[in-house]
PASEBA-1860 file (N, C-alpha, C; in nm, 3 decimals):
! residues 137
1> XXXXXXXX> -2.064/0.260/1.273/-2.102/0.311/1.143/-2.043/0.450/1.123 ~ -1.983/0.471/1.008/-1.916/0.598/0.980/-2.018/0.711/0.961 ~ -1.976/0.832/0.998/-2.057/0.950/0.970/-2.074/0.962/0.819 ~ -2.172/1.040/0.775/-2.205/1.043/0.632/-2.091/1.089/0.542 ~ -1.995/1.165/0.594/-1.882/1.211/0.514/-1.755/1.131/0.540 ~ -1.769/1.019/0.612/-1.654/0.936/0.648/-1.673/0.795/0.591 ~ -1.561/0.722/0.579/-1.562/0.584/0.536/-1.492/0.501/0.645 ~ -1.548/0.383/0.676/-1.484/0.292/0.771/-1.367/0.225/0.700
9> XXXXXXXX> -1.250/0.224/0.765/-1.129/0.172/0.702/-1.064/0.067/0.791 ~ -1.020/-0.042/0.728/-0.938/-0.144/0.794/-0.816/-0.167/0.707 ~ -0.698/-0.166/0.770/-0.574/-0.200/0.702/-0.518/-0.322/0.774 ~ -0.512/-0.434/0.701/-0.470/-0.561/0.759/-0.348/-0.616/0.687 ~ -0.255/-0.674/0.764/-0.138/-0.742/0.711/-0.138/-0.884/0.768 ~ -0.051/-0.971/0.720/-0.041/-1.104/0.779/-0.007/-1.101/0.929 ~ 0.059/-0.995/0.974/0.095/-0.982/1.114/-0.020/-0.929/1.200 ~ -0.124/-0.877/1.137/-0.238/-0.827/1.213/-0.287/-0.693/1.164
17> XXXXXXXX> -0.375/-0.635/1.244/-0.439/-0.508/1.210/-0.343/-0.392/1.229 ~ -0.333/-0.305/1.128/-0.248/-0.186/1.133/-0.333/-0.063/1.166 ~ -0.453/-0.059/1.110/-0.542/0.055/1.135/-0.686/0.009/1.124 ~ -0.769/0.063/1.213/-0.914/0.045/1.206/-0.975/0.175/1.257 ~ -1.059/0.235/1.173/-1.123/0.359/1.214/-1.188/0.427/1.094 ~ -1.225/0.552/1.115/-1.290/0.629/1.010/-1.189/0.721/0.943 ~ -1.214/0.749/0.815/-1.130/0.843/0.741/-1.218/0.922/0.644 ~ -1.176/1.045/0.619/-1.244/1.127/0.519/-1.210/1.077/0.379
25> XXXXXXXX> -1.085/1.031/0.362/-1.040/0.983/0.233/-0.928/0.881/0.251 ~ -0.926/0.782/0.163/-0.817/0.685/0.155/-0.749/0.707/0.021 ~ -0.620/0.733/0.022/-0.543/0.753/-0.101/-0.441/0.642/-0.114 ~ -0.446/0.569/-0.227/-0.356/0.457/-0.250/-0.330/0.442/-0.399 ~ -0.262/0.335/-0.436/-0.230/0.310/-0.577/-0.270/0.169/-0.615 ~ -0.345/0.158/-0.723/-0.386/0.027/-0.774/-0.303/-0.007/-0.897 ~ -0.331/-0.123/-0.953/-0.260/-0.166/-1.073/-0.283/-0.072/-1.191 ~ -0.393/0.005/-1.188/-0.423/0.096/-1.299/-0.400/0.242/-1.266
33> XXXXXXXX> -0.356/0.273/-1.144/-0.324/0.412/-1.112/-0.365/0.453/-0.972 ~ -0.343/0.581/-0.943/-0.376/0.639/-0.813/-0.527/0.637/-0.793 ~ -0.568/0.625/-0.667/-0.710/0.616/-0.635/-0.738/0.685/-0.503 ~ -0.849/0.758/-0.499/-0.897/0.819/-0.375/-1.035/0.765/-0.344 ~ -1.052/0.715/-0.223/-1.180/0.660/-0.180/-1.243/0.758/-0.082 ~ -1.363/0.803/-0.114/-1.440/0.891/-0.026/-1.562/0.814/0.024 ~ -1.637/0.875/0.114/-1.760/0.814/0.166/-1.853/0.777/0.052 ~ -1.920/0.665/0.067/-2.019/0.615/-0.028/-1.962/0.589/-0.167
41> XXXXXXXX> -1.837/0.549/-0.173/-1.772/0.513/-0.299/-1.841/0.390/-0.359 ~ -1.841/0.380/-0.489/-1.897/0.264/-0.557/-1.820/0.138/-0.517 ~ -1.886/0.023/-0.515/-1.816/-0.102/-0.484/-1.697/-0.123/-0.577 ~ -1.590/-0.178/-0.520/-1.465/-0.190/-0.595/-1.382/-0.303/-0.536 ~ -1.314/-0.376/-0.623/-1.212/-0.472/-0.584/-1.092/-0.443/-0.672 ~ -0.976/-0.415/-0.611/-0.860/-0.374/-0.689/-0.732/-0.432/-0.632 ~ -0.639/-0.463/-0.722/-0.506/-0.506/-0.685/-0.424/-0.381/-0.650 ~ -0.355/-0.385/-0.535/-0.277/-0.270/-0.490/-0.130/-0.286/-0.523
49> XXXXXXXX> -0.065/-0.175/-0.553/0.078/-0.169/-0.581/0.146/-0.093/-0.467 ~ 0.275/-0.115/-0.448/0.348/-0.042/-0.344/0.340/0.109/-0.365 ~ 0.314/0.179/-0.256/0.300/0.324/-0.260/0.295/0.378/-0.118 ~ 0.277/0.507/-0.106/0.248/0.567/0.024/0.096/0.569/0.042 ~ 0.048/0.491/0.136/-0.094/0.490/0.171/-0.119/0.608/0.263 ~ -0.221/0.688/0.228/-0.255/0.803/0.311/-0.401/0.791/0.355 ~ -0.421/0.794/0.485/-0.554/0.791/0.544/-0.581/0.928/0.603 ~ -0.667/1.004/0.539/-0.700/1.139/0.584/-0.810/1.124/0.689
57> XXXXXXXX> -0.768/1.117/0.817/-0.864/1.090/0.924/-0.940/1.215/0.968 ~ -0.886/1.331/0.936/-0.956/1.457/0.963/-0.896/1.562/0.870 ~ -0.948/1.685/0.878/-0.894/1.792/0.795/-0.748/1.822/0.827 ~ -0.707/1.793/0.951/-0.573/1.830/0.993/-0.482/1.710/1.020 ~ -0.531/1.587/1.008/-0.449/1.470/1.039/-0.455/1.367/0.927 ~ -0.335/1.327/0.884/-0.322/1.222/0.783/-0.226/1.117/0.836 ~ -0.272/0.992/0.839/-0.186/0.881/0.878/-0.123/0.827/0.750 ~ 0.010/0.808/0.754/0.085/0.763/0.638/0.148/0.627/0.665
65> XXXXXXXX> 0.149/0.543/0.560/0.210/0.411/0.570/0.282/0.379/0.438 ~ 0.390/0.304/0.448/0.452/0.246/0.329/0.377/0.117/0.303 ~ 0.301/0.115/0.195/0.212/0.003/0.163/0.275/-0.086/0.057 ~ 0.277/-0.216/0.082/0.327/-0.313/-0.017/0.210/-0.360/-0.104 ~ 0.232/-0.464/-0.183/0.128/-0.521/-0.267/0.013/-0.574/-0.183 ~ -0.105/-0.579/-0.244/-0.220/-0.633/-0.173/-0.348/-0.613/-0.251 ~ -0.458/-0.608/-0.177/-0.592/-0.596/-0.235/-0.672/-0.492/-0.160 ~ -0.760/-0.426/-0.232/-0.852/-0.328/-0.176/-0.994/-0.372/-0.209
73> XXXXXXXX> -1.079/-0.373/-0.108/-1.221/-0.400/-0.129/-1.298/-0.282/-0.071 ~ -1.386/-0.225/-0.152/-1.474/-0.118/-0.107/-1.617/-0.166/-0.128 ~ -1.694/-0.164/-0.021/-1.834/-0.208/-0.029/-1.907/-0.156/0.094 ~ -2.026/-0.101/0.074/-2.107/-0.056/0.187/-2.041/0.046/0.276 ~ -1.973/0.143/0.217/-1.903/0.250/0.288/-1.792/0.197/0.379 ~ -1.734/0.083/0.340/-1.620/0.026/0.411/-1.508/0.000/0.311 ~ -1.387/0.035/0.349/-1.269/0.009/0.268/-1.177/-0.084/0.346 ~ -1.151/-0.202/0.290/-1.059/-0.298/0.353/-0.938/-0.313/0.264
81> XXXXXXXX> -0.821/-0.292/0.323/-0.695/-0.309/0.251/-0.622/-0.426/0.312 ~ -0.601/-0.529/0.233/-0.527/-0.647/0.275/-0.392/-0.641/0.205 ~ -0.287/-0.609/0.280/-0.156/-0.583/0.219/-0.047/-0.667/0.285 ~ 0.058/-0.695/0.208/0.171/-0.771/0.260/0.239/-0.698/0.374 ~ 0.249/-0.566/0.362/0.310/-0.481/0.465/0.245/-0.344/0.464 ~ 0.238/-0.283/0.581/0.199/-0.143/0.596/0.281/-0.089/0.712 ~ 0.387/-0.017/0.678/0.484/0.028/0.778/0.480/0.179/0.795 ~ 0.506/0.223/0.918/0.523/0.364/0.945/0.648/0.410/0.868
89> XXXXXXXX> 0.642/0.520/0.795/0.759/0.566/0.719/0.884/0.584/0.806 ~ 0.868/0.612/0.934/0.983/0.627/1.023/1.057/0.495/1.045 ~ 0.993/0.382/1.015/1.056/0.251/1.031/1.145/0.215/0.912 ~ 1.138/0.291/0.804/1.213/0.259/0.683/1.358/0.303/0.695 ~ 1.449/0.216/0.651/1.592/0.245/0.653/1.642/0.253/0.509 ~ 1.692/0.369/0.469/1.735/0.393/0.332/1.843/0.293/0.290 ~ 1.941/0.269/0.375/2.050/0.177/0.342/1.999/0.036/0.315 ~ 1.913/-0.013/0.401/1.855/-0.147/0.383/1.773/-0.153/0.256
97> XXXXXXXX> 1.694/-0.051/0.229/1.612/-0.049/0.108/1.696/-0.046/-0.019 ~ 1.809/0.026/-0.016/1.898/0.027/-0.132/1.957/-0.112/-0.156 ~ 1.991/-0.182/-0.048/2.042/-0.319/-0.060/1.934/-0.411/-0.116 ~ 1.811/-0.396/-0.067/1.701/-0.479/-0.116/1.674/-0.452/-0.264 ~ 1.684/-0.327/-0.305/1.663/-0.291/-0.445/1.772/-0.353/-0.532 ~ 1.897/-0.344/-0.490/2.008/-0.402/-0.567/1.991/-0.554/-0.578 ~ 1.952/-0.618/-0.469/1.929/-0.762/-0.470/1.817/-0.800/-0.566 ~ 1.707/-0.727/-0.561/1.593/-0.756/-0.649/1.632/-0.736/-0.795
105> XXXXXXXX> 1.707/-0.631/-0.825/1.749/-0.607/-0.963/1.842/-0.716/-1.012 ~ 1.931/-0.766/-0.925/2.021/-0.874/-0.963/1.941/-1.002/-0.990 ~ 1.847/-1.035/-0.902/1.763/-1.154/-0.923/1.679/-1.142/-1.049 ~ 1.633/-1.021/-1.078/1.554/-0.996/-1.199/1.639/-1.022/-1.323 ~ 1.762/-0.975/-1.321/1.852/-0.994/-1.435/1.890/-1.140/-1.454 ~ 1.899/-1.215/-1.345/1.944/-1.354/-1.352/1.830/-1.454/-1.376 ~ 1.707/-1.411/-1.360/1.594/-1.505/-1.373/1.537/-1.502/-1.514 ~ 1.473/-1.610/-1.549/1.411/-1.621/-1.680/1.277/-1.550/-1.681
113> XXXXXXXX> 1.257/-1.465/-1.782/1.130/-1.392/-1.792/1.014/-1.491/-1.800 ~ 0.909/-1.463/-1.725/0.793/-1.551/-1.722/0.799/-1.654/-1.610 ~ 0.912/-1.666/-1.544/0.926/-1.762/-1.435/0.873/-1.704/-1.304 ~ 0.847/-1.790/-1.209/0.803/-1.745/-1.077/0.910/-1.661/-1.009 ~ 1.037/-1.698/-1.027/1.147/-1.622/-0.968/1.153/-1.481/-1.025 ~ 1.126/-1.468/-1.154/1.125/-1.337/-1.220/1.011/-1.251/-1.166 ~ 0.893/-1.311/-1.152/0.777/-1.237/-1.099/0.801/-1.191/-0.957 ~ 0.861/-1.277/-0.872/0.890/-1.239/-0.733/0.993/-1.127/-0.728
121> XXXXXXXX> 1.096/-1.137/-0.812/1.199/-1.033/-0.815/1.140/-0.900/-0.860 ~ 1.046/-0.903/-0.956/0.980/-0.781/-1.002/0.898/-0.719/-0.890 ~ 0.822/-0.800/-0.816/0.744/-0.748/-0.703/0.836/-0.689/-0.597 ~ 0.948/-0.757/-0.568/1.043/-0.707/-0.468/1.106/-0.575/-0.513 ~ 1.132/-0.563/-0.645/1.189/-0.438/-0.698/1.089/-0.323/-0.685 ~ 0.963/-0.349/-0.719/0.859/-0.246/-0.707/0.845/-0.199/-0.563 ~ 0.845/-0.295/-0.469/0.834/-0.261/-0.327/0.953/-0.176/-0.283 ~ 1.073/-0.221/-0.316/1.194/-0.149/-0.273/1.197/-0.008/-0.331
129> XXXXXXXX> 1.161/0.008/-0.458/1.160/0.142/-0.520/1.059/0.233/-0.453 ~ 0.939/0.183/-0.428/0.834/0.265/-0.365/0.873/0.301/-0.222 ~ 0.920/0.203/-0.146/0.956/0.229/-0.006/1.075/0.324/0.002 ~ 1.170/0.311/-0.092/1.286/0.401/-0.094/1.242/0.545/-0.123 ~ 1.149/0.563/-0.216/1.097/0.697/-0.247/1.026/0.757/-0.125 ~ 0.954/0.675/-0.050/0.888/0.722/0.072/0.991/0.760/0.177 ~ 1.092/0.674/0.195/1.195/0.698/0.297/1.277/0.824/0.267 ~ 1.303/0.849/0.140/1.384/0.965/0.103/1.302/1.092/0.093
137> X> 1.171/1.077/0.098/1.090/1.180/0.103/1.016/1.283/0.066
END
């Protein structure tokens, strides 16, 4: 159980657990904007967008991740983030991300709006743009 000024946090991907522990604050991005989760936050279910996830584990330590699309659930002083990816920023390669962005933009231009291929290309473009901004710094 988290201390009264802390929130229990889990960050999960299809590959497994990325983080489990307490944090003073969780900073992420939802479909409607930036969000900060503190201890005893109101219950919430939100769609997550690619961004830099920041877990403020203490006054002097912040864990950072490149977060892909996913979901956030906050309930009972627990924050669970279920995301497609959560990578250490040091793992990001600018060259690869630029290639992924170009590929996504090409697929977006070639696909029919409203199609599944168009939606996937848009998600891939959002991810590549966010991860590239994190990698460049």
